[in-house]
C-alpha positions as a printed NumPy array, in Angstrom:
array([[179.334, 137.151, 106.683],
       [176.172, 135.102, 106.308],
       [176.368, 133.916, 109.925],
       [176.514, 137.431, 111.381],
       [174.253, 137.756, 114.402],
       [173.75 , 141.494, 114.028],
       [170.492, 140.848, 112.148],
       [169.266, 138.61 , 114.982],
       [169.124, 135.525, 112.794],
       [171.701, 132.874, 112.103],
       [172.084, 130.288, 109.406],
       [173.182, 127.001, 110.955],
       [174.824, 124.065, 109.279],
       [172.668, 120.978, 108.826],
       [174.828, 119.177, 111.385],
       [174.451, 121.909, 114.012],
       [170.704, 122.201, 113.427],
       [170.247, 118.43 , 113.611],
       [172.243, 118.204, 116.841],
       [170.32 , 121.014, 118.53 ],
       [166.952, 119.703, 117.346],
       [167.787, 116.19 , 118.566],
       [168.687, 117.566, 121.988],
       [165.423, 119.501, 122.158],
       [163.412, 116.467, 121.072],
       [164.971, 114.39 , 123.86 ],
       [164.256, 117.161, 126.368],
       [160.688, 117.388, 125.134],
       [160.315, 113.644, 125.675],
       [161.748, 113.939, 129.18 ],
       [159.25 , 116.69 , 130.043],
       [156.374, 114.575, 128.706],
       [157.682, 111.755, 130.896],
       [157.571, 114.011, 133.945],
       [154.01 , 114.985, 133.101],
       [153.141, 111.298, 132.891],
       [154.765, 110.682, 136.254],
       [152.59 , 113.392, 137.798],
       [149.479, 111.934, 136.212],
       [150.381, 108.53 , 137.684],
       [150.996, 109.968, 141.154],
       [154.692, 109.118, 141.111],
       [156.761, 109.61 , 144.243],
       [158.044, 113.204, 144.568],
       [161.773, 112.337, 144.778],
       [161.483, 110.296, 141.551],
       [159.939, 113.29 , 139.786],
       [162.57 , 115.624, 141.202],
       [165.351, 113.39 , 139.865],
       [163.778, 113.549, 136.404],
       [163.435, 117.335, 136.629],
       [167.142, 117.518, 137.497],
       [167.879, 115.428, 134.396],
       [165.893, 117.878, 132.243],
       [167.75 , 120.792, 133.807],
       [171.075, 119.122, 132.999],
       [169.916, 118.459, 129.434],
       [168.888, 122.106, 128.991],
       [172.267, 123.203, 130.36 ],
       [174.002, 120.952, 127.822],
       [171.861, 122.489, 125.066],
       [172.856, 125.969, 126.259],
       [176.552, 125.041, 126.322],
       [176.411, 123.707, 122.763],
       [174.535, 126.75 , 121.464],
       [176.758, 129.19 , 123.36 ],
       [179.896, 127.514, 122.059],
       [178.658, 127.809, 118.492],
       [177.675, 131.446, 119.052],
       [181.112, 132.351, 120.38 ],
       [182.958, 130.451, 117.631],
       [180.95 , 132.107, 114.858],
       [179.003, 135.282, 115.632],
       [181.167, 136.674, 118.417],
       [184.467, 136.041, 116.645],
       [183.155, 137.429, 113.346],
       [181.832, 140.568, 115.041],
       [185.057, 141.183, 116.972],
       [187.121, 140.722, 113.813],
       [184.737, 143.164, 112.127],
       [185.379, 145.759, 114.819],
       [182.084, 145.316, 116.675],
       [183.432, 145.319, 120.211],
       [179.923, 145.832, 121.636],
       [179.358, 142.137, 120.921],
       [181.506, 141.363, 123.967],
       [179.13 , 143.399, 126.144],
       [176.182, 141.501, 124.673],
       [177.927, 138.199, 125.387],
       [178.577, 139.232, 128.999],
       [174.902, 140.168, 129.405],
       [173.86 , 136.796, 127.966],
       [176.2  , 134.948, 130.326],
       [174.823, 136.89 , 133.279],
       [171.283, 135.807, 132.33 ],
       [172.389, 132.197, 131.982],
       [174.004, 132.233, 135.426],
       [170.941, 133.425, 137.371]])
């Protein structure tokens, strides 16, 4: 079980890593863009729209990562008899929904 999350690390496929890193790079660029808008005294509603876009992008990142976590770590742990993983997943979901 090399993908087991019980050690608090996870080996990701090249495809998964590339996808997540690309998402984060785009988000990073969006945040830099917002900073530039502030520096150029952009209109508040324009900045707020861009912040909403970053929030949506971060939510998409979370959905992708959560989906992978459930399909690998959670399933492997449950099959291995580690039912406490469900409690951990519920706690994680509660944090994401704040």
